[in-house]
Structure formats: C-alpha cells, structure tokens
C-alpha positions in Angstrom: 9.4 -14.9 -20.8 7.4 -17.8 -19.3 7.3 -19.4 -22.7 11.1 -19.6 -23.0 11.4 -20.8 -19.4 8.9 -23.6 -19.9 10.5 -24.5 -23.3 13.9 -24.8 -21.7 12.6 -27.4 -19.2 10.6 -29.3 -21.8 13.6 -29.5 -24.1 15.7 -31.0 -21.3 13.1 -33.5 -20.4 12.0 -34.7 -23.8 14.7 -37.4 -24.1 14.1 -38.7 -20.6 10.3 -39.0 -21.1 10.4 -40.0 -24.8 6.8 -38.8 -25.4 5.3 -35.6 -26.7 5.1 -33.2 -23.8 4.2 -29.5 -23.6 2.5 -26.6 -21.9 -0.8 -24.8 -22.8 -1.7 -21.4 -21.5 -5.1 -20.1 -20.3 -5.9 -19.1 -23.9 -5.5 -22.7 -25.1 -2.3 -21.9 -27.0 0.6 -24.3 -26.9 3.5 -22.2 -25.6 6.1 -25.0 -25.1 6.4 -28.4 -26.6 8.9 -31.2 -27.4 7.4 -31.1 -30.9 8.5 -27.7 -32.0 5.9 -27.6 -34.9 3.1 -27.5 -32.4 4.3 -24.3 -30.6 1.9 -21.4 -31.2 -0.9 -23.6 -32.3 -4.2 -23.8 -30.5 -5.2 -26.8 -28.4 -8.9 -26.5 -27.7 -8.6 -29.3 -25.2 -7.6 -26.9 -22.4 -11.2 -26.4 -21.5 -12.8 -25.2 -18.2 -12.9 -28.9 -17.2 -9.2 -29.2 -17.4 -8.3 -25.8 -15.9 -10.6 -26.3 -12.9 -9.6 -29.8 -12.2 -6.8 -30.4 -9.7 -6.4 -34.0 -10.9 -5.0 -35.4 -14.1 -7.4 -35.2 -17.0 -7.4 -37.6 -20.0 -8.8 -36.7 -23.4 -8.1 -37.7 -27.0 -4.9 -39.6 -26.3 -3.3 -37.1 -24.0 -3.1 -36.6 -20.3 -3.4 -33.1 -18.9 -2.6 -31.5 -15.5 -3.2 -27.9 -14.7 -1.0 -25.7 -12.6 -0.4 -22.1 -11.6 -0.1 -19.8 -8.6 -3.6 -18.4 -8.8 -7.0 -19.8 -7.7 -7.7 -20.6 -11.3 -4.7 -22.2 -12.9 -2.9 -20.3 -15.6 -1.3 -23.3 -17.4 -1.6 -27.0 -18.1 1.0 -29.6 -19.0 0.1 -32.4 -21.4 1.8 -35.7 -22.0 1.2 -38.1 -24.9 -0.6 -41.2 -23.7 -3.5 -42.1 -21.3 -1.8 -44.7 -19.2 -0.7 -44.5 -15.5 2.9 -43.5 -16.5 1.5 -40.5 -18.5 -0.4 -39.4 -15.4 2.8 -39.6 -13.3 4.8 -37.7 -15.9 2.0 -35.0 -16.0 2.0 -34.7 -12.2 5.8 -34.4 -12.0 5.9 -31.9 -14.8 3.2 -29.7 -13.2 5.0 -29.6 -9.9 8.4 -28.9 -11.5 7.1 -26.1 -13.8 5.0 -24.5 -11.0 8.1 -24.4 -8.7 10.3 -23.0 -11.4 7.8 -20.4 -12.4 7.4 -19.3 -8.7 11.2 -19.1 -8.3 11.5 -17.1 -11.5 8.8 -14.6 -10.5 10.4 -14.1 -7.1 13.8 -13.5 -8.6 12.9 -11.5 -11.7 9.4 -10.1 -11.3 9.5 -6.2 -11.1 6.6 -6.0 -8.7 8.4 -8.3 -6.3 11.6 -6.3 -6.8 9.9 -3.1 -5.8 8.2 -4.8 -2.8 11.6 -6.0 -1.5 13.0 -2.5 -1.8 10.4 -0.8 0.3 10.4 -3.5 2.9 14.3 -3.4 3.1 14.5 -7.0 2.0 17.3 -6.3 -0.5 20.8 -5.0 0.1 21.4 -1.4 -1.1 24.3 -2.6 -3.2 22.2 -5.2 -5.0 19.5 -2.7 -6.0 21.4 -1.3 -9.0 22.4 -4.8 -10.2 18.8 -6.0 -10.0 17.6 -2.9 -11.8 19.9 -3.6 -14.7 18.9 -7.3 -14.8 15.2 -6.4 -14.9 15.7 -3.4 -17.3 14.1 -1.4 -14.6 14.2 2.4 -15.0 15.6 3.5 -11.6 15.9 7.2 -12.3 12.2 8.1 -12.4 10.1 10.1 -10.0 7.8 7.9 -7.9 5.8 8.2 -4.8 4.4 5.6 -2.3 0.8 5.4 -1.3 -0.1 3.2 1.7 -3.8 2.2 1.7 -5.1 0.8 5.0 -8.4 -1.0 4.8 -10.8 0.0 7.6 -14.0 -1.8 6.6 -14.6 -4.0 3.5 -16.9 -6.5 1.9 -16.3 -9.5 -0.3 -14.8 -7.4 -3.1 -11.0 -7.4 -3.2 -9.6 -3.9 -2.7 -6.3 -5.1 -4.1 -8.0 -6.1 -7.4 -9.9 -2.8 -7.6 -6.6 -0.8 -7.1 -4.8 -3.0 -9.7 -7.6 -2.2 -12.2 -7.3 1.5 -11.5 -3.6 1.3 -12.3 -3.2 -1.4 -15.0 0.2 -0.3 -16.4 2.5 -2.7 -14.7 5.6 -1.1 -16.3 4.9 2.2 -14.5 2.8 1.5 -11.4 3.2 -1.3 -8.9 0.5 -2.6 -6.5 1.0 -5.3 -3.9 -0.2 -6.4 -0.4 2.1 -6.2 2.6 -0.5 -7.4 5.1 -4.1 -8.5 5.1 -5.3 -4.9 5.4 -2.5 -2.9 3.9 -1.9 -2.3 0.2 1.0 -0.4 -1.3 0.8 1.6 -4.6 4.1 2.8 -6.0 3.1 5.4 -8.6 5.2 6.9 -11.3 4.7 10.7 -11.3 5.9 13.9 -13.0 8.9 15.7 -11.5 7.0 18.8 -10.6 3.8 17.3 -9.2 2.1 19.1 -6.4 1.1 17.6 -3.1 -2.5 18.6 -3.8 -2.5 16.5 -7.0 -1.2 13.5 -5.0 -4.0 14.0 -2.4 -6.5 14.3 -5.2 -5.4 11.0 -6.6 -5.6 9.4 -3.2 -9.1 10.8 -2.8 -10.2 9.3 -6.1 -8.9 5.8 -4.9 -10.8 6.3 -1.6 -14.0 7.5 -3.2 -14.0 4.7 -5.8 -13.6 2.0 -3.1 -16.2 3.7 -0.9 -18.9 4.6 -3.4 -18.7 1.6 -5.7 -17.5 -1.2 -3.4 -18.5 0.0 0.1 -14.9 -0.3 1.3 -13.5 2.4 3.7 -9.8 3.1 3.6 -7.2 5.5 5.0 -4.4 6.6 2.7 -1.0 7.7 3.7 1.2 9.5 1.1 5.0 9.6 1.2 7.1 12.3 -0.4 8.0 12.0 -4.1 11.4 10.6 -4.6 13.9 10.3 -7.5 15.6 6.9 -7.7 14.5 3.5 -6.8 16.7 3.3 -3.7 14.6 6.1 -2.1 11.3 4.2 -2.3 11.9 2.7 1.1 12.0 6.2 2.6 8.8 7.2 0.8 7.1 4.1 2.1 8.2 4.8 5.7 6.9 8.3 5.3 3.5 7.0 4.1 3.4 4.7 7.2 4.2 7.7 9.5 1.6 9.8 7.8 -1.1 7.2 8.6 0.0 6.8 12.2 0.4 10.6 12.9 -2.9 11.2 11.1 -4.6 8.7 13.5 -3.4 10.9 16.4 -3.8 14.5 15.2 -6.2 14.4 12.2 -8.7 11.7 13.1 -11.3 13.2 10.8 -9.1 12.9 7.7 -8.6 9.7 5.8 -6.1 11.2 3.4 -2.8 12.2 5.1 0.3 13.4 3.3 3.7 13.3 5.0 4.5 16.8 3.6 1.5 18.3 5.4 2.1 16.8 8.8 3.7 20.1 10.0 4.5 20.3 13.7 2.8 17.0 14.3 5.7 15.3 12.7 8.1 16.9 15.2 6.0 16.0 18.2 5.7 12.5 17.0 9.5 12.1 17.3 9.7 13.5 20.8 10.4 11.2 23.8 7.3 10.8 26.0 9.3 11.9 29.1 10.2 15.2 27.4 6.5 15.7 26.5 5.3 15.1 30.0 7.9 17.6 31.3 6.8 20.2 28.8 3.1 19.9 29.9 4.0 20.3 33.5 6.0 23.5 32.7 3.3 25.0 30.5 0.4 24.4 33.0 2.1 25.4 36.2 -1.0 27.1 37.5 -3.4 24.3 36.7 -3.7 21.1 34.8 -5.1 20.9 31.3 -7.7 18.6 32.7 -9.2 21.5 34.6 -10.6 22.8 31.2 -14.1 21.6 30.5 -15.4 20.4 27.1 -17.0 23.7 26.3 -13.8 25.6 27.0 -11.7 23.3 24.9 -14.3 23.6 22.0 -14.0 27.4 22.3 -10.2 27.2 22.1 -10.4 25.0 19.0 -12.7 27.4 17.2 -10.5 30.4 18.3 -7.5 28.7 16.7 -9.4 27.8 13.5 -10.4 31.5 13.1 -6.8 32.8 13.5 -7.2 34.2 17.0 -9.9 36.6 15.7 -12.3 37.3 18.6 -15.1 38.9 16.5 -15.0 36.1 13.8 -14.9 33.3 16.5 -17.8 34.8 18.5 -19.8 35.0 15.2 -19.1 31.3 14.4 -19.9 30.2 17.9 -23.1 32.3 17.9 -22.2 34.0 21.2 -21.7 37.6 22.1 -18.2 39.0 21.8 -18.1 39.8 25.5 -19.0 36.1 26.3 -16.0 34.9 24.3 -13.7 37.5 26.0 -15.0 36.2 29.4 -14.1 32.6 28.4 -10.6 33.7 27.2 -10.1 35.5 30.5 -11.2 32.3 32.3 -8.6 30.3 30.4 -5.9 32.8 31.3 -6.8 32.6 34.9 -6.7 28.8 34.9 -3.5 28.3 32.8 -1.7 31.6 32.9 -1.8 31.7 29.1 -3.6 34.5 27.2 -4.6 33.0 23.9 -5.0 36.5 22.4 -1.3 36.8 22.5 0.4 35.0 19.6 3.3 33.4 21.6 0.9 32.2 24.3 -1.4 30.8 21.6 1.4 28.8 20.0 2.5 27.3 23.3 -1.1 26.3 24.1 -1.7 24.8 20.6 1.5 22.7 20.9 0.5 21.7 24.4 -2.8 20.4 23.2 -1.1 18.4 20.5 1.4 17.0 22.9 -1.5 16.0 25.2 -3.2 14.2 22.4 0.0 12.5 21.4 0.6 11.1 24.9 -3.0 9.9 25.1 -2.8 8.1 21.8 0.4 6.1 22.5 1.1 5.7 18.7 3.3 3.1 17.0 6.8 4.4 16.2 8.7 3.7 13.0 
C-alpha cells in the first residue's frame, strides 16, 4: 500500500521537479519512481551509510535523504543530481512523504484502528464504516489482555510481545502508556478462561525468565464484535486494579474470576463503612491480632473444616476451637456457622478495599 501511496506523490511531482525522483525501501528496492522502468529494481546505493544518515547523502550522480517513523529509517528518497537544488528537493520530498505516510497509517492502519476503539477515540457509528474501509473482520471472537510492567531492563517488553504474536492480521499489540501494553487476541468461540490465563502466564513467564521483566496481566472477557473491545479493555483494567486490592499475590487476574470482589469494588465507600460498623457492633475488626486473622484466613481456605485447619496450622483441635470462641466473643460472629462466616469474609474484603483506596473506572 505504501508503494502506491508514494508513487502517487512522485507522479504528481515529476513535472514540477523535472528530474528523476523516487523512493527506495529498506531492502534497497525502488518502490516508486518517476521513471517507471526502474520500479522493482534494486538500488544498492541505499547502504547503511544512507539509512543511518539524517543529512542528505550524495553518491553516483544522485542525492539521497532517508526518512521514516522508526529509529532506523524505513525509506530513502533519491533525486537526480548532486547540486544544492537536488539536496533541497530531496529534503522537501522526505518531509512530505514522511508526513503523508504518518497520516495514512493513522487513518488506515488496523492496529491504530483497534487502539482507537478500546480507548473510545472513535464514534460508535464510525466503527462499522472504518471496518469496511480496512476490510477488518469485525465479527470475530477476541479478548483484551492488559500487561502492566512492574520492573524491566533495557529489553523492550513491547517488542517481545509483538514477536510472540507476529500475525498482525489476527492479533494487535500496542502501547497505551509507558508501562502498559495492550494485546487484542483473536480466540476460538468456546475458549475457556483457564486457557486465557495459561496464555497470560506464558507471556509473563517469557518476560520474566528470559528478559527479567516482571508484569501483571489483566484479562477481559471474550467478546464478539469489534465494538465490544472497549468493554473487554475496561474489564482488563478493572481486573488489574481489583487484583491489586484483593489478590496481591497473583500477577494474572481474570475479570471472570473476580467474584464478589467485583461487587465490593463498585460499592460506595460510605456504604462500606456503614456495613463494617453494623457487622462489628461488639468490637472493631482492629481488635483482632495478626495471629487471629491468620487463623481466620486458614479456616476459610479449608472450607470451615476445624480438623483440617488445625492440622494445617499444626495446632491441637481444641486450640483452634478456643481461638474461634475468642473471635465469637470479640465480634459476635461464630465462624463455624456458614452465614456468619460469609458475613465475616465479606467484611474482611470490604476492610481491605477501604484501606487500598483503588482507582475507579
């Protein structure tokens, strides 16, 4: 597509410049030229010297000027002649073609199109029109992964993830901030959440083991239709934020597995504070020491089973019963009763939520 774009500009300028002008790509192939017979031929003059030079470069009767949007330029323009006018023509052409290419990429690039959708930078009514313009298959199952970089080194996590998902017609990778990378992945219609978490784990493990980069990954819900990608992205954002509050030990968090934490996250803080006061009428939750809270946590993890919890804690059964009676005396809640246990579990989560003061979306 760039070839036709550049050729259109070169064709319009050839009469005004009245010299042979053209464009060479990074493989030294002439992709556009006022002399049509040269298109597709190789020009070995696009050497590393030209591509790395930001100034005009003169060689064998032609003046060259590289351009592109990357650190290493992707293209170079050439103008017949080695005089000052040729240098000016080359500079003007490089600026013009670079600007045109950037505008084209922003308007027609699929990756940028997907990015604009998830960031709500495109009107819903325009999404269908753009999809048809880009021949973008909108009715496919996709899911959004949000990869938050915690610690990194000189290796670009963005480049690593792009290499892990090289098919740019199916998967889209882009930065939305210095430390946040989005992966929009095409998936099967019946994919399981565990498979998505396994994929996220492979990304995390690759970055960690091979490139010493620690990340947290939030996973949105699978969606059908490109318009729903913004929702999946917001869910991935929420999964990360809720995970920071309630699952601090996990670095892979799926929106589908947030459970009751998702509900608590949406509650007003005033309502949460009122709930805690009502639950702990007899005494504040702060009256429980660290050992008692640890015991409660293990009791919940072992499904309110006294014998199993005492075995895991390496204490006598009667010792655990004594601790549970102590909790009942302090709070009025008997954790051996299912209803009381649920209330206490939610209260602990609400307390953690209030202490974290998370960002809302």
